[in-house]
C-alpha positions as CSV (number, residue, x, y, z in Angstrom):
1,M,201.8,39.5,151.9
2,F,200.6,36.2,150.5
3,W,197.0,37.3,150.6
4,L,197.9,40.7,149.1
5,G,199.4,39.0,146.1
6,A,196.5,36.6,145.7
7,T,193.9,39.4,146.0
8,V,195.6,41.6,143.4
9,S,196.1,38.7,140.9
10,L,192.6,37.3,141.2
11,C,190.5,40.5,141.5
12,Y,190.3,41.0,137.8
13,I,187.5,38.8,136.3
14,P,186.6,39.5,132.7
15,G,182.8,39.6,132.1
16,T,182.2,40.5,135.7
17,T,184.3,43.6,136.3
18,G,184.3,44.3,132.5
19,A,186.6,43.1,129.7
20,Y,188.8,46.2,129.7
21,I,188.3,47.6,133.2
22,A,191.6,46.7,135.0
23,T,190.2,46.2,138.4
24,Q,193.7,45.6,139.7
25,W,194.5,49.4,139.5
26,P,191.8,50.5,142.0
27,V,192.5,47.5,144.3
28,L,196.2,48.4,144.3
29,A,195.3,52.1,145.0
30,V,193.4,51.1,148.1
31,L,195.7,48.4,149.5
32,L,199.0,50.2,148.8
33,M,197.9,53.2,150.8
34,F,198.6,51.1,153.9
35,G,202.2,50.9,152.8
36,L,202.6,54.5,153.9
37,L,202.2,53.3,157.4
38,R,205.3,51.1,157.0
39,S,208.9,52.3,157.5
40,G,211.8,51.8,155.2
41,P,215.1,53.4,154.2
42,F,214.8,56.6,152.1
43,T,217.5,56.9,149.4
44,I,218.4,59.5,146.8
45,F,216.5,57.4,144.3
46,H,213.3,57.7,146.4
47,G,213.9,61.5,146.2
48,L,214.2,61.3,142.4
49,G,211.0,59.3,142.3
50,L,209.2,62.0,144.4
51,L,210.6,64.6,142.1
52,F,209.0,62.9,139.1
53,V,205.7,62.5,140.9
54,A,205.7,66.2,141.8
55,Y,206.5,67.1,138.2
56,A,203.7,64.8,136.9
57,T,201.2,66.3,139.4
58,V,202.0,69.9,138.4
59,H,202.0,69.0,134.7
60,A,198.6,67.5,134.9
61,W,197.1,71.0,135.4
62,F,198.6,72.3,132.2
63,T,197.7,69.6,129.6
64,P,195.5,69.9,126.6
65,A,193.4,66.9,127.8
66,Q,193.0,67.1,131.6
67,E,190.3,64.4,131.6
68,F,193.0,61.9,130.5
69,S,195.6,63.3,132.8
70,V,193.6,62.6,135.9
71,F,193.8,58.9,135.1
72,G,197.4,59.0,134.0
73,L,198.4,60.9,137.2
74,W,196.5,58.3,139.3
75,L,198.6,55.5,137.7
76,V,201.8,57.5,138.5
77,W,200.8,57.6,142.2
78,I,200.0,53.9,142.3
79,M,203.4,53.1,140.7
80,A,205.2,55.3,143.3
81,L,203.3,53.5,146.1
82,S,204.4,50.2,144.6
83,V,208.1,51.2,144.8
84,W,207.7,52.4,148.4
85,F,205.9,49.2,149.4
86,G,208.7,47.2,148.0
87,T,211.2,49.3,149.9
88,T,209.4,48.4,153.2
89,M,209.4,44.7,152.6
90,V,212.0,42.5,154.2
91,S,211.3,39.6,151.8
92,T,209.2,39.2,148.6
93,R,208.7,35.5,148.8
94,E,205.2,35.5,150.3
95,L,204.1,38.2,147.9
96,Y,205.4,36.2,144.9
97,A,203.6,33.1,146.1
98,G,200.3,35.0,146.3
99,L,200.8,36.4,142.8
100,A,201.7,32.9,141.6
101,L,198.4,31.5,143.0
102,G,196.3,34.0,141.0
103,A,198.5,33.6,137.9
104,G,198.2,29.8,138.2
105,V,194.4,30.1,138.2
106,S,194.7,32.2,135.1
107,S,197.0,29.6,133.5
108,A,194.5,26.9,134.3
109,V,191.6,28.9,132.8
110,A,193.7,29.4,129.6
111,V,194.1,25.6,129.3
112,L,190.3,25.3,129.6
113,Q,189.9,28.0,126.9
114,H,192.3,26.1,124.7
115,F,190.0,23.1,124.8
116,G,186.9,25.2,124.0
117,L,185.6,25.8,127.5
118,N,185.3,29.5,127.6
119,V,184.5,29.9,131.2
120,V,185.3,33.7,131.1
121,P,185.3,36.0,128.0
122,R,188.5,37.2,126.4
123,A,189.5,39.8,123.9
124,S,191.9,37.8,121.9
125,D,191.9,34.7,119.8
126,A,194.6,33.1,122.0
127,P,193.7,31.8,125.4
128,A,194.1,34.7,127.9
129,G,193.0,33.2,131.2
130,I,191.5,35.9,133.4
131,Y,193.8,38.6,132.0
132,V,191.7,39.7,129.0
133,N,194.2,39.1,126.1
134,G,197.0,36.7,125.4
135,V,199.7,39.3,125.2
136,Q,199.0,40.5,128.8
137,Q,198.6,37.0,130.0
138,G,201.9,35.8,128.5
139,L,204.0,38.8,129.6
140,V,202.7,38.9,133.2
141,L,203.3,35.2,133.6
142,A,206.7,35.3,132.0
143,L,207.9,38.1,134.4
144,L,206.4,36.3,137.4
145,V,208.3,33.1,136.4
146,V,211.5,35.0,136.4
147,A,210.7,36.5,139.8
148,L,209.9,33.1,141.3
149,L,213.1,31.6,140.0
150,T,215.1,34.4,141.6
151,E,213.8,33.1,144.9
152,R,214.3,29.5,143.9
153,M,210.5,28.9,144.0
154,W,210.6,26.3,141.3
155,F,207.3,24.5,142.0
156,W,205.4,27.8,142.1
157,A,206.6,28.6,138.6
158,L,205.6,25.3,136.9
159,P,201.8,25.9,136.8
160,L,202.4,29.2,134.9
161,L,204.2,27.6,131.9
162,P,201.0,26.4,130.1
163,G,199.6,29.9,130.3
164,I,202.7,31.3,128.6
165,A,202.7,28.6,126.0
166,L,199.1,29.1,125.1
167,S,199.2,32.9,125.1
168,G,200.7,33.1,121.6
169,S,202.9,36.0,122.7
170,R,206.3,36.1,121.1
171,G,207.2,39.0,123.4
172,A,206.5,36.9,126.5
173,W,208.9,34.1,125.3
174,F,211.6,36.7,124.5
175,A,211.2,38.4,127.9
176,L,211.3,35.0,129.6
177,A,214.5,34.1,127.7
178,V,216.2,37.3,128.6
179,G,215.2,37.0,132.3
180,L,216.4,33.4,132.5
181,T,219.7,34.3,130.8
182,G,220.1,37.1,133.4
183,L,219.7,34.6,136.1
184,L,222.8,32.7,134.8
185,V,224.8,35.6,133.4
186,R,224.6,38.7,135.5
187,R,226.1,41.2,133.1
188,T,224.8,44.6,131.9
189,W,225.7,43.9,128.3
190,L,222.8,41.5,128.2
191,L,220.5,44.5,127.8
192,G,222.5,45.6,124.8
193,I,222.1,42.2,123.2
194,A,218.4,42.3,123.9
195,A,218.0,45.7,122.4
196,A,220.0,44.8,119.3
197,T,217.9,41.7,118.8
198,V,214.7,43.8,119.0
199,V,216.1,46.2,116.4
200,L,217.1,43.4,114.0
201,Y,213.7,41.8,114.4
202,L,212.0,45.1,113.5
203,L,214.1,45.4,110.4
204,M,212.7,42.1,109.1
205,P,209.5,41.8,107.1
206,L,206.7,43.0,109.5
207,S,203.4,41.5,110.4
208,M,200.3,43.7,110.6
209,S,200.7,44.2,114.3
210,D,204.4,45.1,113.8
211,Q,203.5,47.6,111.1
212,L,200.9,49.2,113.5
213,R,203.6,49.4,116.2
214,M,206.0,51.2,113.8
215,L,203.2,53.7,112.8
216,I,202.6,54.4,116.5
217,W,206.3,55.0,117.2
218,T,206.7,57.2,114.2
219,A,203.7,59.4,115.2
220,A,204.9,59.6,118.8
221,W,208.5,60.5,117.7
222,H,207.3,63.4,115.5
223,N,205.2,64.8,118.3
224,L,207.8,64.8,121.1
225,T,208.1,68.1,123.0
226,P,210.7,69.2,125.5
227,F,208.4,69.0,128.5
228,G,205.9,66.4,127.3
229,W,202.2,66.6,126.8
230,G,201.2,65.5,130.3
231,P,200.3,62.3,132.1
232,G,198.0,60.0,130.3
233,T,197.8,62.2,127.1
234,F,199.4,59.8,124.6
235,Y,196.1,58.6,123.2
236,A,194.3,61.9,123.4
237,V,197.0,63.8,121.5
238,L,197.6,61.3,118.7
239,I,194.1,60.0,118.1
240,P,193.1,63.1,116.0
241,Q,196.0,62.4,113.7
242,S,194.6,58.9,112.9
243,G,191.5,60.4,111.3
244,G,189.2,58.7,113.8
245,S,190.6,55.2,113.0
246,F,191.8,52.7,115.6
247,F,194.8,54.0,117.6
248,P,196.1,52.1,120.6
249,E,196.0,53.7,124.0
250,Y,199.6,53.0,124.7
251,A,202.8,53.4,122.7
252,H,204.0,49.8,123.1
253,N,207.3,51.2,124.1
254,D,207.5,52.4,127.7
255,A,210.5,54.7,127.3
256,L,208.9,56.4,124.2
257,Q,205.6,56.9,126.0
258,L,207.3,58.4,129.1
259,A,209.3,60.8,126.9
260,F,206.1,61.7,125.0
261,E,204.1,62.4,128.1
262,Y,206.8,63.9,130.4
263,G,209.6,65.1,128.2
264,I,212.8,65.9,130.2
265,G,210.7,65.4,133.3
266,A,210.9,61.6,132.8
267,A,214.7,61.8,133.4
268,P,214.4,60.7,137.1
269,V,212.6,57.5,136.0
270,F,215.3,56.7,133.5
271,V,218.0,57.3,136.1
272,I,216.4,55.0,138.6
273,F,216.1,52.2,136.1
274,A,219.6,52.8,134.8
275,F,220.9,52.4,138.4
276,A,218.9,49.2,138.9
277,L,220.2,47.7,135.7
278,G,223.8,48.4,136.8
279,R,223.3,46.5,140.1
280,T,223.7,43.1,138.5
281,H,224.2,41.3,141.8
282,V,220.8,42.3,143.2
283,R,218.4,39.4,143.6
284,E,215.7,41.2,141.6
285,W,218.0,42.2,138.7
286,P,216.9,39.5,136.2
287,V,213.2,40.6,136.6
288,I,214.1,44.2,136.1
289,L,216.1,43.2,133.0
290,A,213.3,41.2,131.5
291,F,210.8,44.1,132.3
292,V,213.0,46.7,130.6
293,T,213.5,44.4,127.6
294,A,209.8,43.9,127.2
295,G,209.4,47.7,127.4
296,F,211.2,47.9,124.0
297,Y,208.2,46.4,122.2
298,S,205.3,46.2,124.7
299,M,203.8,48.2,127.6
300,P,204.5,46.3,130.8
301,L,204.6,49.5,132.8
302,W,200.9,50.0,132.1
303,M,199.9,46.5,132.8
304,P,198.7,46.4,136.5
305,L,200.3,43.1,137.5
306,A,203.5,43.5,135.6
307,S,204.0,47.0,136.8
308,F,203.2,46.1,140.4
309,L,205.5,43.1,140.4
310,V,208.5,44.8,139.0
311,L,208.2,48.1,140.8
312,V,207.9,46.3,144.1
313,G,211.1,44.4,143.1
314,L,212.7,47.7,142.2
315,G,211.8,49.2,145.6
316,H,213.1,46.1,147.4
317,S,216.4,46.3,145.5
318,L,216.7,49.9,146.7
319,R,216.1,48.8,150.3
320,A,218.8,46.1,150.0
321,H,221.4,48.4,148.4
322,A,220.9,51.9,149.6
323,L,223.2,54.8,149.2
324,V,223.7,55.9,152.8
325,R,225.3,59.1,153.9
326,G,225.5,60.7,157.3
327,E,226.7,57.9,159.6
328,R,230.2,57.9,160.8
329,D,232.6,55.0,161.0
330,R,234.7,54.2,164.1
331,C,237.2,56.9,163.2
332,G,234.5,59.5,163.0
333,R,234.6,59.8,159.2
334,H,231.4,60.2,157.2
335,V,230.4,57.0,155.4
336,L,229.3,57.1,151.7
337,S,229.0,53.6,150.3
338,W,226.7,51.1,148.7
339,R,225.7,48.6,151.3
340,R,222.9,46.4,152.6
341,C,220.4,48.4,154.7
342,G,221.2,47.8,158.4
343,E,224.9,47.1,158.0
344,S,227.4,49.3,159.9
345,A,230.7,50.6,158.7
346,S,234.0,50.0,160.3
347,C,237.2,52.1,160.3
348,G,238.9,51.8,157.0
349,A,236.8,49.0,155.8
350,V,236.1,48.3,152.2
351,P,232.4,48.9,151.4
352,V,230.4,45.7,151.8
353,Q,229.5,43.9,148.6
354,P,225.9,42.7,149.0
355,S,225.2,39.0,148.2
356,Y,222.2,36.8,148.4
């Protein structure tokens, strides 16, 4: 697992693989296929995930821009494989350590860039390490720091802090703050506070980037359809409305983009994340909380490392706290309870409350 994390986090080298070619996606597509050979518990939420994948696959044949849908559908499959891979894992510590190794290299490169040593090209004014732009660098490192701290891997997290500080990303600091707060206060109302904070921020005088984000959201909102436009079609559908001017490829709001591309078909995804946010005692909960918070104003679901990290954690949380039905307790009654995978039920016992 360590070398998987290191490979995925180091395989993207700007200037060699291309400034905007996210090499991590094809590497994940190849490596995660081996996860299908691994076994793990299958829950109702895995079933919902497969339902969403099936919907996206069928929908890709009926979109107005099929050349974009092929890529969008490919990402959906990779994300689904990430969730299953996390479900098959007994522990995420080695994977986190491998990801931290690559992210630590990126953080070190960002320090060199800060002092004028541009060892690799970047697409932003702020140091970005090997992750193209400062926003992606900051957000990926922030989510990884939260993940490492959930496993008490303090020393692995320290090398990532310079990369976050130099990224110039306000969103990275906000996601980090929410995640660290979630480590200390495991309450679902934290998500409400985070959402309210984002709304209040957006009501303040906006910078140019914030104004562009609001224009994107407005355009997307006015073009929502009941069943969505299809996977990967966000850019293809809205670019004609911009008159050929610059229009981002993503909505910078994960929920809005899912609703835009899949309509009511995105409901299974929202249900899965809502369930995960309700399981505050799960070890991975602060990471999922930070990820969803960042999804209010950014696009972590479409960033290869951020998406892989959190979806693996999501899958692992489903493994640890599966809804199991079909077994019988000692009195012969069917068991339906939330419990850690592998635990058995006893006659009249109260469902086990998982801990870590």
